[in-house]
SEMI-454237 format. One line per field, with one value per residue (C-alpha): residue number from 1; x, y, z. Coordinates in nm, 4 decimals. Layout:
n <- [NUM, ...]
east <- [X, ...]
north <- [Y, ...]
up <- [Z, ...]
REM end
This chain:
n <- [1, 2, 3, 4, 5, 6, 7, 8, 9, 10, 11, 12, 13, 14, 15, 16, 17, 18, 19, 20, 21, 22, 23, 24, 25, 26, 27, 28, 29, 30, 31, 32, 33, 34, 35, 36, 37, 38, 39, 40, 41, 42, 43, 44, 45, 46, 47, 48, 49, 50, 51, 52, 53, 54, 55, 56, 57, 58, 59, 60, 61, 62, 63, 64, 65, 66, 67, 68, 69, 70, 71, 72, 73, 74, 75, 76, 77, 78, 79, 80, 81, 82, 83, 84, 85, 86, 87, 88, 89, 90, 91, 92, 93, 94, 95, 96, 97, 98, 99, 100, 101, 102, 103, 104, 105, 106, 107, 108, 109, 110, 111, 112, 113, 114, 115, 116, 117, 118, 119, 120, 121, 122, 123, 124, 125, 126, 127, 128, 129, 130, 131, 132, 133, 134, 135, 136, 137, 138, 139, 140, 141, 142, 143, 144, 145, 146, 147, 148, 149, 150, 151, 152, 153, 154, 155, 156, 157, 158, 159, 160, 161, 162, 163, 164, 165, 166, 167, 168, 169, 170, 171, 172, 173, 174, 175, 176, 177, 178, 179, 180, 181, 182, 183, 184, 185, 186, 187, 188, 189, 190, 191, 192, 193, 194, 195, 196, 197, 198, 199, 200, 201, 202, 203, 204, 205, 206, 207, 208, 209, 210, 211, 212, 213, 214, 215, 216, 217, 218, 219, 220, 221, 222, 223, 224, 225, 226, 227, 228, 229, 230, 231, 232, 233, 234, 235, 236, 237, 238, 239, 240, 241, 242, 243, 244, 245, 246, 247, 248, 249, 250, 251, 252, 253, 254, 255, 256, 257, 258, 259, 260, 261, 262, 263, 264, 265, 266, 267, 268, 269, 270, 271, 272, 273, 274, 275, 276, 277, 278, 279, 280, 281, 282, 283, 284, 285, 286, 287, 288, 289, 290, 291, 292, 293, 294, 295, 296, 297, 298, 299, 300, 301, 302, 303, 304, 305, 306, 307, 308, 309, 310, 311, 312, 313, 314, 315, 316, 317, 318, 319, 320, 321, 322, 323, 324, 325, 326, 327, 328, 329, 330, 331, 332, 333, 334, 335, 336, 337, 338, 339, 340, 341, 342, 343, 344, 345, 346, 347, 348, 349, 350, 351, 352, 353, 354, 355, 356, 357, 358, 359, 360, 361, 362, 363, 364, 365, 366, 367, 368, 369, 370, 371, 372, 373, 374, 375, 376, 377, 378, 379, 380, 381, 382, 383, 384, 385, 386, 387, 388, 389, 390, 391, 392, 393, 394, 395, 396, 397, 398, 399, 400, 401, 402, 403, 404, 405, 406, 407, 408, 409, 410, 411, 412, 413, 414, 415, 416, 417, 418, 419, 420, 421, 422, 423, 424, 425, 426, 427, 428, 429, 430, 431, 432, 433, 434, 435, 436, 437, 438, 439, 440, 441, 442, 443, 444, 445, 446, 447, 448, 449, 450, 451, 452, 453, 454, 455, 456, 457, 458, 459, 460, 461, 462, 463, 464, 465, 466, 467, 468, 469, 470, 471, 472, 473, 474, 475, 476, 477]
east <- [0.0000, 0.1318, 0.2333, 0.0349, -0.2816, -0.5164, -0.5520, -0.8864, -1.0879, -1.1882, -1.5531, -1.6114, -1.7524, -1.9942, -1.9096, -2.0995, -1.9407, -1.5982, -1.6275, -1.6919, -1.3385, -1.2046, -1.4184, -1.2755, -1.5278, -1.2802, -1.4147, -1.3993, -1.2583, -1.3875, -1.0870, -1.0624, -0.7535, -0.6953, -0.4130, -0.2133, -0.0960, -0.4423, -0.6988, -1.0605, -1.2660, -1.6203, -1.6236, -1.9515, -2.0881, -2.2660, -2.5975, -2.6069, -2.7129, -2.9811, -3.2833, -3.5291, -3.6792, -3.4718, -3.6728, -3.6429, -3.4719, -3.4976, -3.4970, -3.2162, -3.2186, -3.0814, -2.9995, -3.1575, -3.0294, -2.6666, -2.4121, -2.2807, -1.9564, -1.6668, -1.7913, -1.7536, -2.1224, -2.2053, -1.9967, -2.1578, -2.5003, -2.4139, -2.2914, -2.6170, -2.8314, -2.6290, -2.3977, -2.1382, -1.7642, -1.7330, -2.0058, -1.8745, -1.5467, -1.7226, -1.9281, -1.7339, -1.4976, -1.1760, -0.8553, -0.6909, -0.4030, -0.6474, -0.9338, -1.2832, -1.3996, -1.0576, -1.0699, -1.4279, -1.3260, -1.0669, -1.3374, -1.5641, -1.2888, -1.2201, -1.5913, -1.6046, -1.3139, -1.5020, -1.8296, -1.7880, -2.1623, -2.1827, -2.1109, -2.4143, -2.6413, -2.5728, -2.8064, -2.9013, -2.8530, -2.8313, -2.6559, -2.9249, -2.6928, -2.5885, -2.7881, -2.4517, -2.3811, -2.0131, -1.9946, -2.0892, -1.8024, -1.5876, -1.8743, -1.9436, -1.5800, -1.5522, -1.8572, -1.7311, -1.3954, -1.5687, -1.7765, -1.4631, -1.2503, -1.0670, -1.1580, -0.8905, -0.9587, -0.7727, -1.0535, -1.3817, -1.6791, -1.8555, -2.2070, -2.4379, -2.8146, -2.9510, -3.3119, -3.4556, -3.5693, -3.2189, -3.0603, -3.3141, -3.2640, -2.8864, -2.8946, -3.1191, -2.8928, -2.5690, -2.6901, -2.7884, -2.5240, -2.2392, -1.9380, -1.9581, -1.8187, -1.8720, -1.8951, -2.2392, -2.3191, -2.3226, -1.9882, -1.8317, -1.9499, -1.8127, -1.4795, -1.4569, -1.5222, -1.2582, -1.0079, -1.0836, -1.0541, -0.7223, -0.5929, -0.6549, -0.5584, -0.3422, -0.3306, -0.6983, -0.8110, -1.1580, -1.2939, -1.6136, -1.6002, -1.5248, -1.4456, -1.3566, -1.6023, -1.9185, -2.0386, -2.3711, -2.4560, -2.8112, -2.7769, -3.1068, -3.0551, -2.6745, -2.7258, -2.4153, -2.4535, -2.1256, -2.1187, -1.8078, -1.7977, -1.7529, -1.4431, -1.4552, -1.2334, -1.2253, -1.1171, -1.2070, -1.3121, -1.3044, -1.5730, -1.4207, -1.7139, -2.0835, -2.3757, -2.2329, -2.4414, -2.2764, -2.4484, -2.6159, -2.9279, -3.1854, -3.3422, -3.6676, -3.8284, -3.7557, -3.6765, -3.3514, -3.4894, -3.2840, -3.4181, -3.5370, -3.5342, -3.4497, -3.4234, -3.1192, -2.9884, -3.0359, -2.8083, -3.0840, -2.9131, -3.0276, -2.6615, -2.3972, -2.1402, -2.1518, -1.8941, -1.9814, -1.8981, -1.5994, -1.4441, -1.6083, -1.5787, -1.1969, -1.1814, -1.4513, -1.2485, -0.9203, -1.0699, -1.2883, -1.6003, -1.9717, -2.0659, -2.0089, -2.2127, -2.1206, -2.1567, -2.0781, -2.0695, -2.3751, -2.3865, -2.3570, -2.6192, -2.5571, -2.4602, -2.2239, -1.8516, -1.6749, -1.3202, -1.0611, -0.9602, -1.2741, -1.5814, -1.5255, -1.6745, -1.6666, -1.6811, -1.8318, -1.6944, -1.9349, -1.8201, -1.4578, -1.2553, -0.9317, -0.8789, -0.5166, -0.4317, -0.2013, -0.3894, -0.1630, -0.2538, -0.6268, -0.5883, -0.4034, -0.6749, -0.9488, -0.7801, -0.7014, -1.0572, -1.2255, -1.0666, -1.0389, -1.3978, -1.3151, -0.9927, -0.8938, -0.5705, -0.5615, -0.7537, -0.7337, -0.8932, -1.1630, -1.4569, -1.8349, -1.8346, -1.6733, -1.9901, -2.1965, -1.9334, -1.9283, -2.3072, -2.3708, -2.0998, -2.2225, -1.9464, -1.9382, -1.8762, -1.7322, -1.8941, -1.8272, -2.1430, -2.2118, -2.5486, -2.7045, -2.9343, -3.0702, -3.0384, -2.7799, -2.6858, -2.3268, -2.0589, -2.0115, -2.3830, -2.4071, -2.0938, -2.2225, -2.5652, -2.4229, -2.1657, -2.4518, -2.5454, -2.2190, -2.2933, -2.6710, -2.9034, -3.1486, -3.4803, -3.5237, -3.8441, -3.7955, -3.7055, -3.9522, -3.6881, -3.6461, -3.9945, -4.0719, -3.7970, -3.7547, -3.9878, -4.1762, -4.0303, -3.8372, -3.4663, -3.2505, -2.8982, -2.6133, -2.4137, -2.0737, -1.9051, -1.9319, -1.6373, -1.4504, -1.7376, -1.6851, -1.9255, -1.8902, -2.1715, -2.4945, -2.3130, -2.1943, -1.9668, -1.8925, -1.7868, -1.9771, -1.9012, -2.2217, -2.3459, -2.4083, -2.7439, -2.7693, -2.9402, -2.6984, -2.8821, -3.1904, -2.9752, -2.9223, -3.2595, -3.4796, -3.6947, -3.9951, -3.9477, -3.8952, -3.5450, -3.5306, -3.3123, -3.1464, -2.9155, -3.2215, -3.3857, -3.0579, -3.0018, -3.3730, -3.3261, -3.4324, -3.1330, -3.0592, -2.7928, -2.5437, -2.3222, -2.2121, -1.8942, -1.8171, -1.4741, -1.4079, -1.5737, -1.4369, -1.4370, -1.1727, -1.0677]
north <- [0.0000, 0.3518, 0.5472, 0.8529, 0.6461, 0.6949, 0.3838, 0.2069, 0.2805, -0.0406, -0.0491, -0.0377, -0.3504, -0.3538, -0.5713, -0.8796, -0.8781, -0.8274, -1.1451, -1.3389, -1.2605, -1.4886, -1.7893, -2.1034, -2.3408, -2.6220, -2.9749, -3.1076, -2.7808, -2.5821, -2.3527, -2.0030, -1.8128, -1.5027, -1.2540, -1.3764, -1.0199, -0.8684, -0.9077, -0.9326, -0.6418, -0.5288, -0.2291, -0.1031, -0.0770, -0.3837, -0.2036, -0.1944, -0.5584, -0.5126, -0.3518, -0.3907, -0.7111, -0.9519, -1.2384, -1.4210, -1.7622, -1.9712, -1.6590, -1.4868, -1.2134, -1.3540, -1.1516, -1.3547, -1.1050, -1.1620, -1.1794, -1.5206, -1.6564, -1.5945, -1.2488, -1.2161, -1.1302, -1.4442, -1.6571, -1.4880, -1.5666, -1.9357, -1.9432, -1.7842, -2.0481, -2.3237, -2.4523, -2.6993, -2.6420, -2.8992, -2.7382, -2.3913, -2.4829, -2.6761, -2.3793, -2.0919, -2.0564, -1.9947, -2.1819, -2.3289, -2.5546, -2.7457, -2.9524, -3.0427, -2.9396, -2.7999, -2.5553, -2.4592, -2.3931, -2.1442, -1.9586, -1.9594, -1.8227, -1.5390, -1.4552, -1.4446, -1.1984, -0.9706, -0.9933, -1.0433, -1.1081, -1.3754, -1.6760, -1.5933, -1.5969, -1.9612, -2.2062, -2.4587, -2.8287, -2.9636, -2.8312, -2.7375, -2.8464, -3.1948, -3.2678, -3.3453, -3.6388, -3.5502, -3.6432, -3.9993, -4.0497, -4.2275, -4.4607, -4.5309, -4.6119, -4.8326, -5.0354, -5.0679, -5.1904, -5.4460, -5.5714, -5.6136, -5.7734, -6.0679, -5.9648, -5.8834, -5.5755, -5.2928, -5.0869, -4.9543, -4.7776, -4.5753, -4.4312, -4.2630, -4.2245, -3.9075, -3.8044, -3.5961, -3.3134, -3.2815, -3.2574, -2.9956, -2.7816, -2.8092, -2.7092, -2.4116, -2.2729, -2.3537, -2.1982, -1.8727, -1.8291, -2.0634, -1.9573, -2.0270, -2.3690, -2.4975, -2.8713, -3.0431, -3.2401, -3.5894, -3.5480, -3.3908, -3.6739, -3.9385, -3.7558, -3.7258, -4.0986, -4.1696, -3.9592, -4.1392, -4.4845, -4.3901, -4.2874, -4.6479, -4.8229, -4.6175, -4.8967, -4.8722, -4.6894, -4.5432, -4.6109, -4.5629, -4.8862, -5.2501, -5.2184, -5.5072, -5.3727, -5.1637, -4.9812, -4.7999, -4.5931, -4.4916, -4.1366, -4.1601, -4.4849, -4.5168, -4.8682, -5.0011, -5.2350, -5.3935, -5.5862, -5.7926, -5.8093, -6.1491, -6.2750, -6.4365, -6.7135, -6.8270, -7.1711, -7.4854, -7.8124, -8.1678, -8.4005, -8.7470, -8.9524, -8.9929, -8.9449, -8.6166, -8.2977, -7.9680, -7.7742, -7.8702, -8.0758, -8.0372, -8.3559, -8.4297, -8.5574, -8.2671, -8.0058, -7.9210, -7.8645, -8.1623, -8.1858, -8.5369, -8.6480, -9.0161, -8.9965, -8.7670, -8.8575, -8.5015, -8.3484, -8.1798, -8.3018, -8.5538, -8.6280, -8.5938, -8.4414, -8.1862, -8.0124, -7.6914, -7.8320, -8.0401, -7.7182, -7.4660, -7.6228, -7.6316, -7.2753, -7.1653, -7.3145, -7.1619, -6.8119, -6.8518, -6.7616, -6.8076, -6.9918, -7.0185, -6.9847, -7.1675, -7.0132, -7.2524, -7.2109, -7.4306, -7.7702, -8.1338, -8.3895, -8.5640, -8.8870, -8.7124, -8.6653, -8.3438, -8.4048, -8.2277, -7.8850, -7.8714, -7.6499, -7.2807, -7.1622, -6.8775, -6.9525, -6.6729, -6.6775, -6.5044, -6.2948, -6.4132, -6.3197, -6.3691, -6.2090, -6.2853, -6.6511, -6.8523, -6.9680, -7.2702, -7.3729, -7.3373, -7.5579, -7.8202, -7.8123, -7.8626, -8.1550, -8.3205, -8.2746, -8.4066, -8.7538, -8.8013, -8.6969, -8.3433, -8.1808, -7.8162, -7.7168, -7.3507, -7.0629, -6.6876, -6.3920, -6.2118, -5.9799, -6.0100, -5.9158, -6.2531, -6.4260, -6.2670, -6.3458, -6.7130, -6.7383, -6.5737, -6.7567, -6.9714, -7.2192, -7.5172, -7.8511, -8.1846, -8.4995, -8.8700, -9.0808, -9.4530, -9.6154, -9.9564, -10.0589, -10.4017, -10.5550, -10.3112, -10.3169, -10.3776, -10.1475, -9.9548, -9.8775, -9.7615, -9.5495, -9.3872, -9.3166, -9.1478, -8.9541, -8.8060, -8.5936, -8.3966, -8.0316, -8.0834, -7.8342, -8.0165, -7.9075, -7.9953, -7.9539, -7.9118, -8.2620, -8.4397, -8.4787, -8.1011, -7.9837, -7.8966, -7.6305, -7.5291, -7.3300, -7.5337, -7.4351, -7.5705, -7.4920, -7.5080, -7.6289, -7.7297, -8.0501, -7.9125, -8.2472, -8.6187, -8.8595, -9.1397, -9.3813, -9.7238, -10.0161, -10.3061, -10.5599, -10.3895, -10.0874, -9.7793, -9.5001, -9.1729, -8.8128, -8.5026, -8.1319, -7.9367, -7.5828, -7.4559, -7.5650, -7.8926, -8.1766, -8.4542, -8.7493, -8.6492, -8.6211, -8.9956, -9.1361, -8.8587, -8.8202, -8.9825, -8.7799, -8.4423, -8.4148, -8.4248, -8.5611, -8.7925, -9.0921, -9.3084, -9.1837, -9.2144, -9.5838, -9.6667, -9.8397, -9.7544, -9.6251, -9.6434, -9.4049, -9.5847, -9.2929, -8.9474, -8.7487, -8.3854, -8.4084, -8.0367, -7.7000, -7.4677, -7.1479, -6.8764, -6.7825]
up <- [0.0000, -0.0851, 0.2259, 0.1133, 0.0670, 0.3619, 0.5775, 0.5823, 0.8902, 1.0664, 1.1755, 1.5475, 1.7062, 1.9910, 2.2899, 2.1761, 1.8284, 1.9779, 2.1826, 1.8630, 1.7474, 2.0192, 1.9260, 1.7748, 1.6199, 1.5663, 1.6051, 1.9597, 2.0845, 2.3787, 2.3844, 2.2420, 2.1332, 2.3415, 2.3539, 2.6516, 2.7278, 2.7407, 3.0089, 2.9026, 3.0272, 2.9733, 2.7396, 2.8817, 3.2357, 3.3670, 3.3790, 2.9979, 3.0031, 3.2685, 3.1065, 3.3893, 3.2459, 3.4564, 3.6036, 3.9304, 3.9168, 4.2327, 4.4462, 4.2597, 4.0002, 3.6749, 3.3673, 3.0860, 2.8286, 2.9218, 2.6382, 2.5315, 2.6689, 2.6907, 2.8009, 3.1814, 3.2109, 3.0117, 3.2468, 3.5470, 3.4031, 3.3677, 3.7267, 3.8491, 3.6821, 3.8497, 3.5765, 3.7108, 3.6732, 3.3947, 3.1829, 3.2663, 3.1007, 2.8210, 2.6975, 2.8565, 2.5622, 2.7556, 2.6861, 2.9942, 3.0901, 3.3069, 3.1699, 3.2746, 3.6210, 3.7154, 3.4243, 3.5118, 3.8714, 3.7429, 3.5457, 3.8504, 4.0710, 3.8256, 3.8178, 4.2004, 4.2003, 3.9571, 4.1519, 4.5269, 4.5697, 4.2985, 4.5258, 4.7421, 4.4357, 4.3458, 4.5247, 4.2520, 4.3333, 3.9775, 3.6721, 3.4156, 3.1340, 3.2462, 3.5629, 3.7267, 3.4934, 3.4857, 3.8540, 3.7566, 3.5110, 3.7683, 3.8543, 3.4851, 3.4077, 3.7159, 3.6125, 3.2549, 3.3862, 3.6086, 3.3143, 3.1030, 3.3728, 3.2189, 2.8625, 2.6043, 2.3922, 2.2259, 2.0665, 2.2060, 2.0556, 2.3234, 2.3145, 2.5602, 2.5487, 2.7070, 2.7748, 2.4927, 2.7230, 2.8731, 2.5268, 2.4177, 2.7304, 2.7085, 2.3428, 2.4173, 2.6904, 2.5085, 2.1809, 2.3502, 2.6191, 2.5262, 2.3253, 1.9518, 1.8758, 2.2298, 2.2784, 2.2938, 2.6078, 2.4580, 2.2821, 2.5904, 2.8155, 2.5798, 2.5526, 2.9318, 2.9680, 2.7017, 2.8953, 3.2212, 3.0609, 2.8994, 3.2397, 3.3491, 3.0229, 2.7891, 2.5303, 2.4333, 2.1189, 2.0638, 1.7158, 1.5180, 1.3188, 1.3948, 1.7665, 1.9957, 2.2532, 2.2224, 2.5349, 2.5695, 2.8768, 2.9654, 3.0963, 3.2853, 3.4785, 3.4382, 3.3091, 3.1338, 2.8346, 2.7275, 2.3996, 2.3326, 1.9556, 1.7893, 1.6148, 1.2706, 1.1366, 0.7746, 0.6597, 0.4639, 0.6193, 0.4906, 0.6235, 0.6152, 0.7477, 0.6744, 0.9139, 1.0398, 1.0057, 0.9242, 1.2050, 1.5306, 1.4729, 1.7546, 1.8852, 1.7072, 2.0275, 2.2648, 1.9978, 2.1659, 2.5164, 2.6394, 2.9951, 3.0729, 2.7073, 2.6741, 2.2962, 2.2988, 2.6432, 2.7643, 2.5024, 2.3030, 1.9829, 1.7243, 1.6484, 1.9207, 1.6822, 1.4027, 1.1869, 1.3714, 1.7147, 1.6111, 1.4776, 1.7078, 2.0524, 2.0761, 1.9417, 2.1845, 2.4698, 2.3529, 2.3218, 2.6324, 2.4328, 2.5022, 2.1822, 1.8078, 1.4887, 1.1706, 0.8241, 0.5393, 0.1631, 0.1264, 0.2925, 0.1956, 0.3015, 0.6306, 0.4485, 0.2050, 0.2564, 0.1539, 0.0312, -0.1847, -0.0598, 0.1527, 0.1896, 0.2714, 0.5994, 0.8489, 1.2215, 1.4308, 1.7864, 2.0251, 2.3249, 2.3297, 2.6372, 2.4420, 2.1025, 2.0236, 1.9731, 1.7501, 1.4414, 1.4054, 1.7594, 1.6817, 1.3729, 1.5784, 1.8462, 1.5855, 1.4147, 1.7467, 1.8701, 1.5546, 1.5776, 1.2025, 1.1309, 1.0169, 0.8994, 0.8683, 0.6955, 0.7916, 0.9479, 0.8980, 1.0766, 0.8815, 0.9449, 0.9166, 0.5482, 0.4756, 0.6012, 0.3272, 0.0655, 0.1680, 0.1906, -0.1442, -0.3391, -0.6295, -0.7015, -0.9329, -0.7621, -0.8676, -0.7283, -0.7287, -0.7091, -0.6999, -0.7724, -0.8284, -1.1163, -1.2182, -1.5639, -1.6886, -2.0546, -2.1544, -2.0153, -2.3399, -2.3699, -2.0063, -2.0388, -2.3577, -2.2056, -1.8945, -2.0991, -2.3033, -2.0013, -2.0234, -2.1061, -2.0758, -1.9032, -1.6767, -1.5228, -1.1571, -0.9615, -0.5884, -0.4609, -0.2355, 0.0372, 0.0795, -0.0178, 0.3464, 0.3501, -0.0144, -0.2379, -0.4954, -0.8317, -1.1269, -1.1369, -1.4514, -1.3891, -1.6153, -1.5924, -1.6921, -1.7527, -1.6789, -1.6616, -1.4839, -1.5484, -1.3905, -1.4369, -1.1910, -1.2199, -1.1185, -0.9699, -1.1555, -1.0382, -1.2168, -1.1539, -1.2552, -1.2424, -1.1967, -1.1665, -0.8122, -0.6765, -0.8673, -0.6801, -0.7732, -0.6194, -0.8173, -1.1290, -1.0897, -0.9781, -1.1286, -0.8136, -0.9818, -1.2973, -1.1263, -1.2788, -1.6593, -1.8100, -1.5586, -1.5465, -1.4886, -1.8069, -2.0003, -1.9169, -1.8854, -1.5510, -1.1968, -1.0045, -0.6309, -0.5056, -0.2804, -0.1807, -0.2867, -0.2224, -0.2895, -0.4493, -0.4993, -0.4471, -0.7118, -0.5061, -0.5093, -0.1573]
REM end
């Protein structure tokens, strides 16, 4: 700027506008930048703010037209209506080396120095902004710590539920009298709890997504709900025996109630073992968990083995007390526990999204199947007839054996290939690679004509399936 050019005249600010210059609206900040060498003073006499319309508040005269904080009259107004030290700092808009109630006590002390009669005007029992909830932080943290005693965790997501009328009243007072950018009650409470927990456990992190622990506090009753989030393990299992269900099968007689049931011997299970428990129980014990849920990429029939590289699955471990364990040790525990019925080659940690991926996967499968048929033609004729199904699209009505739990409709599936055909007397064995969702037993015996075409129609003989194995599930991990 040229030295001879007249300088711009800055507009004068009234007192309320001037206080706005000190406000900082930064996220999670209740501090305001002030000139350390200047002392804040009222630019006008106190009686400017008292226009004769002041109302009585619990026996005291309160100036409801006071300026917002950090103006001294604004802070004095908050003190008169009974704001606690924590909330005084939270919405007072003054930066301090102290934090929380200690910082608010400093503001209160400064206000008492400015107005010697101010202490005698404060008689309220409860803070109108927080209803003294900040005094319960120690109790809340202690109860959370007790609930998590013996539980491993490194991340927490913390929430608090406050009564609607308290939030509305706090917002009304804070919006009118608090410094711009002052911290809302709910956020301030959560941050104060975070600070207290970190003082006890400095290794914990507070996150918004995928926490180890979720904690919800009811601000009205101070009830603490602690949710230990599940762990998820991905792997593939091989089922090496027949007559073993994939998941727990409740007893048909007692429907899983177990008590006094002679049919299941009080176990509540139709079958004592399942793939879920043979894999899940040793992991549950190792991680000191409550229970497990099993999520497989489809399932084989109870009398069908699953071989090859195995069937992909995700094991959900519920409320684990331990979250860090050697995966190799878990694999060894599973294989030792299953006694040759189930094998797992490896496990890896994953998250809940893997469950959906496994459940929704549509993978082709290769099967080996053996059946019996009377009066078979010569081996060449049988082999040729079965081979003719390679590459064929078949129509399958819902099989009778699953009609009670499957929608009645006709499904079109492709038989990708047929091979390795072996004819031994009245028994035939072959392999088939099929599209996901193919009912392979029905592909052989036709289910009374519900599957067209079928092996039975191709060789023109009634077929009885002897056994079926899943040789490979062609899924990309």
